[in-house]
C-alpha positions in Angstrom: 35.4 12.5 8.0 34.5 10.3 10.9 36.7 7.4 11.8 35.6 3.9 10.9 34.4 1.6 13.7 36.0 -1.9 14.0 33.5 -4.5 15.2 34.9 -7.8 16.3 32.9 -10.8 15.1 32.6 -13.8 17.5 34.7 -16.7 16.1 31.7 -19.0 15.4 30.2 -16.3 13.1 33.3 -15.4 11.1 32.7 -18.0 8.3 29.1 -16.8 8.0 30.2 -13.2 7.2 33.1 -14.4 5.0 30.5 -16.3 3.0 28.5 -13.1 2.3 25.9 -12.9 5.1 24.8 -9.2 4.9 23.0 -8.4 8.2 25.1 -7.3 11.2 23.4 -8.5 14.4 24.2 -7.8 18.0 24.5 -11.5 18.9 27.4 -11.9 16.4 29.5 -9.0 17.7 31.8 -8.9 20.7 32.0 -5.1 21.1 28.8 -3.6 19.8 28.8 -1.1 22.7 31.4 1.0 20.7 28.7 1.9 18.2 27.5 5.5 18.5 26.2 7.5 15.6 24.1 5.8 12.9 25.6 6.1 9.4 29.1 5.4 10.7 31.2 3.0 8.5 31.8 -0.4 10.1 34.7 -2.7 9.5 34.0 -6.3 10.6 37.2 -8.1 11.8 37.8 -11.4 13.5 39.2 -11.8 17.0 42.8 -11.4 15.6 41.8 -8.1 13.9 41.8 -9.6 10.4 39.4 -7.8 8.0 36.3 -9.6 7.0 33.9 -7.1 5.4 32.6 -3.5 5.5 29.2 -1.9 6.0 27.3 0.8 7.9 25.7 1.2 11.3 21.9 1.5 11.0 19.4 0.0 13.5 16.7 -1.9 11.7 14.4 -4.5 13.3 16.9 -7.0 14.8 19.9 -5.7 13.0 22.7 -3.2 13.7 23.4 -2.5 10.1 24.4 -4.0 6.7 27.5 -5.3 5.0 28.0 -3.5 1.7 31.5 -4.7 0.5 34.2 -7.2 1.0 36.8 -4.6 -0.1 38.6 -3.0 2.9 39.4 0.1 0.8 35.8 0.7 -0.4 34.4 4.1 0.4 30.6 4.5 0.6 30.6 7.7 -1.4 28.7 9.1 -4.3 30.6 7.0 -6.8 30.0 3.7 -4.9 26.3 4.4 -4.5 25.7 5.6 -8.0 27.5 2.5 -9.4 25.3 0.2 -7.2 22.1 2.0 -8.2 23.1 2.0 -11.9 23.5 -1.8 -11.8 20.1 -2.3 -10.2 18.4 -0.1 -12.8 20.0 -2.0 -15.6 18.6 -5.3 -14.2 15.1 -3.9 -14.6 15.4 -2.9 -18.2 12.6 -5.2 -19.3 10.2 -3.7 -16.8 10.9 -0.2 -18.1 10.1 -1.3 -21.6 6.7 -2.8 -20.6 3.5 -0.9 -21.4 1.4 -3.5 -19.6 3.1 -3.1 -16.2 4.2 0.4 -15.1 4.9 -0.2 -11.5 7.8 -2.3 -10.1 10.7 -2.3 -7.7 13.9 -0.7 -8.9 16.1 -1.4 -5.9 15.5 -4.1 -3.4 17.7 -3.6 -0.4 20.3 -6.3 0.3 19.2 -8.1 -2.9 20.8 -5.2 -4.8 23.7 -4.7 -2.5 22.4 -2.0 0.0 20.3 -3.3 2.9 17.9 -0.8 4.5 16.9 0.9 1.2 14.2 0.2 -1.4 13.2 2.2 -4.5 9.9 1.7 -6.3 8.8 3.0 -9.7 5.3 4.2 -10.4 4.9 5.3 -14.0 7.6 8.0 -13.9 7.4 8.6 -10.1 10.0 7.2 -7.8 9.5 6.3 -4.2 12.6 5.8 -1.9 12.0 4.1 1.4 14.6 4.5 4.2 14.5 1.8 6.9 17.1 3.2 9.3 18.7 6.5 10.3 21.9 4.9 9.1 21.0 4.6 5.5 19.2 8.0 5.6 22.7 9.4 6.5 23.6 8.7 2.8 20.4 10.3 1.4 22.1 13.1 -0.5 24.4 10.7 -2.4 21.5 8.3 -3.1 19.0 11.0 -4.2 21.6 12.7 -6.4 22.6 9.4 -8.0 19.0 8.6 -8.8 18.5 12.0 -10.4 21.6 11.5 -12.5 20.6 8.0 -13.6 16.9 8.3 -14.5 14.3 10.6 -16.0 11.6 11.2 -13.4 8.3 13.1 -13.0 8.9 13.3 -9.2 10.8 11.6 -6.4 9.1 10.9 -3.1 10.3 9.2 0.1 9.1 7.3 3.1 11.0 7.2 6.4 10.4 3.9 8.3 12.7 4.4 11.2 10.9 5.9 14.2 11.5 4.2 17.6 9.1 1.4 16.8 10.2 1.0 13.2 7.1 2.7 11.8 6.5 5.3 9.2 7.3 8.9 10.2 4.5 11.2 9.1 5.6 14.2 7.1 5.7 15.7 3.6 7.2 13.0 1.5 8.0 15.1 -1.6 11.7 15.3 -2.5 12.1 16.5 -6.1 10.5 17.1 -9.5 6.8 18.2 -9.9 4.4 17.3 -7.1 2.0 14.6 -8.3 -1.8 14.9 -8.6 -2.9 11.8 -6.7 -4.0 9.2 -7.3 -1.8 8.4 -10.2 -3.0 5.4 -12.2 -0.4 2.7 -12.9 -0.8 -0.6 -14.7 0.0 -4.1 -13.5 -0.5 -6.7 -16.2 -3.0 -4.4 -17.8 -5.0 -3.7 -14.7 -5.3 -0.1 -13.4 -4.2 0.6 -9.8 -4.7 3.9 -8.0 -1.5 5.0 -6.2 -0.8 7.6 -3.5 2.7 8.6 -2.7 1.8 11.4 -0.3 -0.7 9.6 2.0 0.9 7.8 5.0 3.1 4.7 4.8 1.1 2.7 2.3 0.8 3.6 -1.4 -2.2 1.4 -2.4 -0.6 -1.9 -3.6 2.1 -4.4 -2.6 4.2 -4.8 -5.7 5.6 -8.2 -4.6 2.3 -9.9 -5.4 2.1 -9.0 -9.1 2.7 -12.6 -10.4 0.2 -14.0 -7.9 -2.5 -11.6 -8.9 -2.0 -12.4 -12.6 -2.2 -16.2 -11.8 -5.4 -15.6 -9.8 -7.1 -13.6 -12.5 -6.1 -15.8 -15.4 -6.8 -19.2 -13.8 -8.9 -19.3 -10.7 -11.8 -16.8 -10.5 -14.1 -17.2 -13.6 -17.6 -17.7 -12.4 -16.5 -18.0 -8.8 -17.5 -16.5 -5.5 -14.3 -15.0 -4.1 -13.6 -14.0 -0.5 -10.6 -11.6 -0.1 -9.5 -11.3 3.6 -7.1 -8.7 4.9 -8.1 -7.0 1.7 -6.3 -3.7 2.2 -7.3 -1.7 -0.9 -9.0 -4.6 -2.6 -6.5 -5.1 -5.5 -6.9 -8.9 -5.3 -10.7 -8.4 -5.6 -10.2 -6.2 -8.7 -8.1 -8.9 -10.4 -10.7 -11.5 -9.4 -13.5 -9.5 -10.8 -11.6 -8.9 -14.0 -11.0 -12.7 -14.2 -14.7 -13.2 -14.4 -15.7 -13.7 -10.7 -19.4 -14.0 -10.1 -18.9 -11.8 -7.0 -16.1 -10.7 -4.7 -16.3 -10.1 -1.0 -13.5 -7.9 0.5 -13.0 -7.9 4.3 -10.6 -5.6 6.2 -10.6 -4.1 9.7 -9.3 -0.7 8.6 -12.0 2.0 8.0 -10.2 3.4 5.0 -10.3 0.0 3.2 -13.8 0.5 2.0 -13.2 3.9 0.4 -9.9 2.7 -1.1 -11.4 -0.6 -2.5 -14.3 1.3 -4.1 -11.7 3.5 -5.8 -9.8 0.6 -7.2 -13.0 -0.9 -8.7 -13.9 2.5 -10.2 -10.6 3.1 -11.9 -11.1 -0.3 -13.7 -14.7 0.4 -14.7 -16.2 -2.2 -12.4 -19.5 -1.4 -10.6 -18.5 -1.6 -6.9 -22.2 -1.8 -6.0 -22.2 -5.4 -7.3 -19.4 -6.4 -4.9 -19.4 -6.8 -1.1 -16.9 -4.5 0.7 -17.0 -5.1 4.5 -15.1 -3.3 7.3 -14.8 -6.0 9.9 -12.3 -8.0 11.9 -11.5 -11.0 9.6 -11.6 -13.4 12.5 -15.1 -12.2 13.4 -16.1 -12.5 9.8 -15.1 -16.1 9.7 -17.3 -16.8 12.7 -20.2 -14.9 11.0 -19.7 -16.9 7.7 -19.8 -20.2 9.6 -23.0 -19.2 11.5 -24.7 -18.1 8.2 -23.5 -21.2 6.3 -21.6 -19.0 3.7 -19.3 -20.9 1.3 -16.8 -19.5 -1.2 -15.2 -21.0 -4.2 -12.0 -19.0 -3.7 -10.6 -17.7 -0.4 -7.6 -15.3 -0.4 -5.5 -15.3 2.8 -2.8 -12.6 2.7 -2.5 -11.4 6.4 0.3 -9.2 7.7 3.0 -11.2 9.5 1.9 -9.4 12.7 -1.5 -7.7 13.3 -3.4 -6.5 16.4 -7.1 -6.0 16.8 -9.0 -5.1 20.0 -9.3 -8.7 21.1 -6.5 -10.6 19.3 -2.9 -10.4 18.4 -2.1 -12.3 15.2 1.4 -13.7 14.5 1.9 -15.6 11.2 4.3 -18.1 12.8 2.0 -18.9 15.7 -1.5 -18.5 14.2 -1.4 -19.2 10.4 -2.5 -22.8 10.8 -5.7 -21.8 12.7 -6.3 -19.1 10.1 -6.2 -21.8 7.4 -8.6 -24.0 9.3 -11.0 -21.1 9.4 -10.6 -20.7 5.6 -11.1 -24.4 5.0 -14.4 -24.4 6.9 -15.9 -21.9 4.5 -14.3 -23.1 1.2 -16.5 -25.2 -1.1 -15.3 -28.7 -2.0 -13.0 -28.4 -5.0 -12.6 -24.7 -4.2 -9.3 -22.9 -3.9 -7.4 -21.3 -1.0 -4.7 -18.7 -1.9 -2.4 -18.9 1.1 0.2 -16.2 1.3 2.6 -14.9 3.9 5.4 -12.2 3.9 6.8 -13.5 7.2 10.6 -14.0 7.0 10.7 -16.0 10.2 10.0 -19.4 8.5 10.6 -20.9 5.1 8.3 -22.5 2.4 8.8 -26.0 3.9 7.5 -24.9 7.3 4.7 -23.0 5.6 3.6 -26.1 3.8 3.8 -27.9 7.1 1.1 -25.4 8.5 -1.0 -26.2 5.4 -0.7 -29.9 5.9 -1.5 -29.8 9.6 -4.5 -27.5 9.0 -6.1 -29.9 6.5 -5.4 -32.9 8.6 -6.9 -31.3 11.7 -9.9 -30.3 9.6 -10.1 -33.9 8.3 -10.0 -32.6 4.7 -7.8 -33.5 1.7 -5.9 -31.0 -0.5 -3.7 -30.6 -3.5 -1.1 -27.9 -4.1 -1.8 -26.3 -7.5 1.0 -23.6 -7.7 3.6 -22.0 -5.7 5.1 -18.5 -5.9 7.9 -16.5 -4.3 9.1 -13.0 -5.1 9.0 -11.7 -8.7 12.2 -11.0 -10.6 12.3 -7.2 -9.7 12.4 -8.1 -6.0 16.0 -9.4 -6.2 17.2 -11.4 -3.2 20.5 -12.2 -1.5 21.4 -15.9 -1.8 23.5 -15.6 1.4 20.5 -14.2 3.3 17.5 -16.6 3.1 15.2 -14.1 4.9 15.4 -11.7 1.9 13.3 -14.2 -0.1 10.4 -13.7 2.3 7.3 -14.2 0.2 5.6 -17.6 0.2 2.3 -18.1 -1.8 0.5 -21.5 -2.4 -2.6 -22.1 -4.4 -4.4 -25.0 -2.6 -7.3 -27.0 -4.0 -9.6 -28.4 -1.3 -10.5 -31.9 -2.5 -14.0 -33.2 -2.0 
């Protein structure tokens, strides 16, 4: 058993950790140079060596690890991890009982008590995502706990901890019977094709389930819908099923067209009646302005950071201008669905981007609805960044 490392917290950050802040960051620690092997247990202490909290060392984005307990005697063993997983699974009981939605998040990192780890459910298949070598150190305990707690067809995993924080390409199968992909799951009655063995992305972002339902049920009937940064086109599918006159899906990735066609097909929608375009979204906006194209609904759900050949997009820096592009091709009384998963700013700042974009475009607007994360994506109240999703339905007033 390796000895536990004591990290001294700078005095001005002690209260923050005592109040439950879970992310251990380099700027808060006096002696971070003592850290060696990821997975090592960390005791946070003040400058007088008084215990504050306990966690593990695992490098993830800007963090050095996560706090898991305020109990100095806690051991991060099989019993602890099983108890934590069991509690999270119990919180999702209503999702397990639903026949209308068969894909959801079972364990959401720091929101469920263990930062660096997520577990998703896809109609009997489980997907574990490890975000650091540190949490992967506990893999046997976590996998065995999951096997004990749930019935499963198969368990898959994604490792997201190479040097740049990206997905590590390998065979992702862990246990059970290998799936025949795609598997078809349901989200509010809509079919979605899912791949657990095909790179980092599985085919849908589960955190948008409430937003897609609202879009389908209230905004797209008889409308011309533009879905930008469309990924596999699931927003377009929901729009079509909501009665859209036509959808246009635009994404830079070559695979997006094939994937979007598949999502239309598994829902019995003629993809030939829709436009699916492989193109840089920023170039498409220029094209649409040149051609005088206007849409009744424009969906903006960009990655928080993206790079094309000519442009690097950062949500915090560039979202306002992206909104201005959208405003320019949205019909009067049309709707813009503005979404971001960036954790670097809050909803108030996001609404500030919206207000500035409309003012600079000399247009008026009304906010119709707002969304954050759905209930299965539990958050940590002491860590605002965990509630990262911000979605606003905006009406462009004539």
